[in-house]
N, C-alpha and C positions, 0 to 999 in steps of 0.2 A: 716185398716182392714187387708190388706195382711200382714203387720208388725207383727201383733198379731199372725196370722195364722202360719207364717213361724217361729216365736220365740217360738212357741209351740212344735217344733220338738228338738230332741237331736242332729241331724246332718242333713245336706242337701247335695245332690248330684247334681252337675252342670255338664253340658257336655262342657262348655266353660268358658273362663275368662269373657266374655262379659255378659253372664247369671249371673255369680257369682256377677259381678259389679252392675248389675241391681238390684239384690236382696238385696245387701248390701246398695244400694241407698235408699232403702225403711226404713233404719235404723234396719235392721235385725242383731241381735247380734249372732245368731246361727252359729256354725262352718259350713263352706262350704267346701266339698271336690270336687276336680275336677276330673272327669273320662271321657275321651274323647271317642267318638263314632267313631273315626279314625280308619283307617286300619293299621296294622302292615306290612309296605312295606318290611320289611326283610322276612317275611314269605310268603306274597301274592305279587309276582311281575311277570312281564311277563317271561316266558321262552324264551331262545334263540333256542329251539328246534322247527324248523317250522313244522315237522311232527306232534309233539304233538299239536301245535297250530291248525293246520288244523283239526286234529281228533276232538279237543274239539269244534271247530266251527260247524263242521258237526253235532256233537251230539245235539247241541241246535239250529240247522237250521239257522245258521248265515253264510252268504256267503260274499266273498269279502276279501280284505286284510287290510282294514281300521281299525282304533281302535274300541273297543267296550266300551260303556259307561254303567256302572251298577250303579243303584241308589236303595238303599234300604230305603224305608219309603214313606211317602206321599209327595204330592207337597208342595212347599214352601207356607207359608201362611195359610195352612189348620188348624194348631193349633194356636190359638190366645193367646197373653198374657193378662190374666185377668185384669192387671192393666191398659190396654189400652182400655178396653171396660167398659164404665160407667154403663152398665146394669149388669155386672157380680156380682154374689153374692155367698158367700159360706154358706152352711148350716150345 
């Protein structure tokens, strides 16, 4: 069922090799393009300017000197792979 669904597209976009491999393992022949959701570390990197870092921390009410972790998106496991759920259907 998923093979027929994915083969109905002209192109598929996947965010990683592992996702593309999983789709291919279903027998999908549609071309798959990889577009990472990663961050361009050349553009977004910590500054060596401590004054600027302190100002930015105060602006978002983060105090202390430790690293800040930023996560964009939902918690892991929130989105389920439909092929792993026998009750999934497409209409």
